[in-house]
N, C-alpha and C positions, 0 to 999 in steps of 0.2 A: 641140345641147345638149338634154338631157332633164331636166325638172323634175317631180318627183312632189309634189303638194300634198295634204295630208290634214287633216281636221278636220270635226267635225260634231255632229249631235244637235240643235242649236239655231241660229237665225240669227246669234247672237252669235259663234259660231265659224265659220260658213260665209261670211258676207258679207265679213269681213276676208280670208279665204282667196281669195275671188273677186276682191277688189280688188287683192290682191298678184299674182294670176295675170294680171289685165288689165294691170297696170303692166309686168310682165316681158314679156308678149306685145308690148306697144307699143314697148318699148325694145330688145329683142334679136331680131335677124333669125334665121330658121330655128330658132326655139325649138319644142320639142315638150313639151306639158304634159299630164300625166295626173292626174286627181283621184281619190283613193281614199277612200271613205266607208263608211257603214253602210247596209244596205238599209232599216233602220228609221227613219233620220233624214230630215230635210227636204232634205238634200243630194242625195238621189236624184232629186229634181225640179229643184231650183234650179240645180245644176251643169250638167246638159245644156241647160237653158234659157239659161244664160250662154254656151253654145257650146263646152264643154270635154268631152273624153272622160271617162267615169266608169266606175270599177270598184268593187266592194264586197268587204268582208271580213266574216267572221263574228265578231262581238264584241258584248258588252253591258256596261253599267256594273255595278260591284259594289254590292250592298246593304250598308248600314252595319251591319245586324244579321245574325247567323249564322242561315242558313235554307237550305232547298233551293235557293232562288234564288241564294245564294252559290255553292253547288256547281255549278249550271248555268253561272254566270258564269265560274267557273274552267275549266270544259270549253270554253266559248266562247272564252276567252282563249287557250287552247292551240291551238284551231282558227284563231283570228285570227293568231297567230304563224306558224302553218303557211301560211296564206293570204298573209301579208306576205312570207315567204321566197319563195313562188312568184311573186308579182307583181314583187318587186324583182329576182329572177334573170331573169325574162322581159323586164321593161321596161328594166333597167340604167340607172337614173337617175343623173345627175351630182350632183344636189342634192335633198334632201327637206326640205320646209317643213311644219311642223305648227302648227295654230292652236288646238289644244285640243279637248277632248272625248275620251271613252275610245277612239274609233276611231283616233286618231293614235298611241296608245301603241305597239302592235305594229310599225307601219311605221317610225316614227322610231327606235325601239329597235333593230330588226333592221338598219336602214340604218346606224346607228352601228357595229354589230358588223361590218358589211361595209366599214367605213372610207369610207363615203359621207359627204360634207359634209351636216350636218344643222343646222337652225335651228328654233326654236319662237317663237311669238308669244302673249303672255298679255294678254288684254283687261282683266281686272279687277284691282283693288288686291290682293285676296287670291287668289293663284294656285290653280288647280285642282290636284287630286291628280296627275293625269296629267302636267301640265307640271312640277310640283315634282319628280317622279321623273325625267322626261326631262332636266331641266336638268343632271343629273349626267353625261349621256352626249353631249349635243349640242355643236356648235362655237360656237353663238351663241344668246343668249336676248334676244328683243325684249320690252320691257315698256311699258306704257302710262301708268303713274303712277310718279313718283319714290318714292312710299311703298312700292312693291313690292320695292324692292332688298333689304330686310331678310329677305325670304323665300327668297333665293337665295344660295348659298355663294360661288361664284367671281365676284367683281365684274368681272374682266377679260372675262368672257363677255357681260356685260350691256350693252345699249344701250337708252336710254329713247327710244322712237320715237313713242309715242302710238298711237291707234287710227285706221286709215284710214277716211275718209268719202268719199262720192261728191262729185264736183266741184260739183254743183248746190247743195250745202249751203254752199259758199263763194263762189259767184258770183251768187247771187240778189240782185235789187234790191227792197228793201222796198216802196217806193212803187208800183212796177210790180205786185208780187205782190198788194198790197192792192187796187189798181184791178181786177185780173183776177178777184179773188175777191169784189169788191163790198163790201169792208170800209171803213167810214167812217174817214177819216184821223184824226179826233179821238177816236174811241172807244178804250177800253182793250180790246185784242183778246187773248182768252185761249184757248189751245188745250189741251184735256185729253184724255189717252188712257192706256190701260193695257196697251200692247203690241199686237202684231198680232191677238191673239185677244181682247183686252179684259181687264178685271179687274173682277170682280163688286163688290168692296168700293168701288173708285173709282166705278163706275157708280152704286151706291147713294148715295154722298155727293154726287155731281154732280147727281142728280135734285133734291135739296133746294136745291142751289146754283142750278140753272137755274130752278127754281120761284121762288126769291127774286128773281132778277134779271130774270125774264120781263117784257119791256116797258120795261126801263131804257134811257134814251137815252145812258148813259155807258159802257156795256160791251157787247161782242160776245163771246159764248161759243160756241166750236166744240168739241163733245164727240164723241169717237170711241168707240163702245160695244164694238166687236168684233162680227162678223157674228152670232155665236150669241146675243148678248144684245140685239140691236137691237130686235126686235119687242116684247119685254117692256118695255124702257125707254120706247119710244114710247107704248105702251099706258098705262103708269103715269103718264107725263107728261100725257097727254091727260085722264086721270082727275083729276089735280091742278090743271091749269091751264085746261081746256076748250079753250084756243086758244094755241098757241105763237107768240110774236111773232117778227118777223124778226131780232131780235138774238140769238136762240137757234137754233143749228144742231146737229142730231144726225145723225151719220153712222155707218154700220156699219163703214166702212173708208176709209182715205185712201191712194190710190196715189201721189199727188204730195206726199209729206210735206215735202219741202224747200220747196215753194212756200208751204204752210200755215204751217210754222214761221217762215219768213222774214217772212210777213205779220203775225205776231202779236207781242205785247209781253211775253207771259209764257206759260210752259209748265207744266202740271201733269201729272206722269207718274211712272212707275216709274223706277228708276235703273240699268237695264242699261248696260253699258259703252259700247255703240255709240250708244244714245240720248244719253248724256252727251257723247259725242264730237260728235254732230250739234248738240246744244244749244249747246255751247261754240264750235263752228266758226262758227255764226251770231252768237254773242254774246248769248244770251238769258238772262234771269233765270228761275228755276224754283222751283216747289214740288215737292219730290221725295218720293215715297211708296214706299220700298223694299218689294219683295215679300218676305214672310217665308217663302216656300215655295221658297227656293233654297239650294243647298249652302253651308255655312259663312257664311250670311248675307251673301254678298259684295255684294249690292246696297246694303246699309246702309253698308258700308265705302266703296263707290264714292261714295255720296251725301255722306258725311262729308268727303270731300276738297273738294267744292264748297261745302259748308256752312262749312268752315273758311276757305275762300278768300273767303267773303262773297258768292258769286254765287247761292246757293240757300238755301231754307228746307227743313229736313228735317222731315217729318211722318210719324211711324211709323204703321203701320196700326192700332195700338191707340188712337191719338189721332185717327184719321181719321173725321171726320163733317162734315156740311154746314155746321154752325155755325162750326167752326174755319176752313174754307175761306172762307166768307162774310166772316168777320172779317178775314182776311188780304187778301181782295180789296178790301174797303172801305178798309183802310189804304192800299193801293196807289192806289186812286182819289183819296185825299186827298193822297198824296205820290208823284207820278210821278217825282220826282227820285231817290227810293230805287231805283226800278226801273232808271233810267238808270245809276246807279252799279253796281248788281248786274250789269247787262248788260256794262258795261266790264270788270268783274272776271271775268265769264264768258269774254269774248273773250280776256282776258289769260292764262287758264289753258289755252286751246286749243292744239292742236298741228297747225296747218294743213298742215304739211309731213310728216306722218306717213308717207305712202306713199313720198315721196322718201327719207326717212331709212331706211325699211326696205329700199328698193331699193339705196341706196348701200352699206349694210352687206352686202347679199347680193353685190353686185359685188365688194366688197373680199374677201369670202370666196372667191368664184369665182377671183379673181386669184391666190389661194394654191394653187390646185389644180395 
């Protein structure tokens, strides 16, 4: 059996695709998987590193305003459709899986025209333009939030699966993780980050927060700056504090995010769909700061689901400053019970069997072939 998987541009589209590929490879013998992405996206490195064959097509996203870039995008779309036809005719997949991003549009669309079984997975509450269009042509639509149903027409196609996360986010032992990271069991452990590349606004606010709590015996703060911002943040903190105490840790990047999340009591972060899936898989309360620089403001809609559920506090970037975060942390220090309740609600909204649900739906579709 041959499966073509496509999706890319950002990790939010790529990591779910790789998780699905891994599950299919583990469960089905003699499976052949080809990943098709864009030369410009992260998938060109991440997919081969994960051990999968990779090919690329010529395609780029459309600009919202009319310009020469729009004209170039139209040309690239035509070239992408041509590439998709070539790859599909050559590879002859039995199933095509799209996880979003403009690159999956031509492949899933052409696949549907060739009567190949096709499915898409949407990570966010507000679906991307590509997936909204493709939903009219595919056999199955996997969504991650109940709230997404209203954006798709045919409910019979929809399965609420959730976002797949790595096993280590669900199997970690908090006591063991804290011991390995040297975090005092009695301290309020806070993990703050702004995505893999960091977020300047979050870094600016956290500098004031770390300065305020520097030397505190009640709290441990681990802040991830992103590699490009690290030296600047360290320099500024040294100017403000002279000496950082052991309760403040500043890191450029964390490779073992599952261990750090599991060890902590609270997360301060952006609200990308995969981050929220990881937070809820562990059952963590959170302060969510949606990025304003994303299409359709989808991070804020993601965050609102957790805010409504009572597992998160939504703090817009317009209201983001060190004082507001300090006030929230002081409230939590005085009321640990609130954090415990938020954590339970976070765990309650998680979908730990997301990858199993996706796989079972795929198998049901294959059985109809």
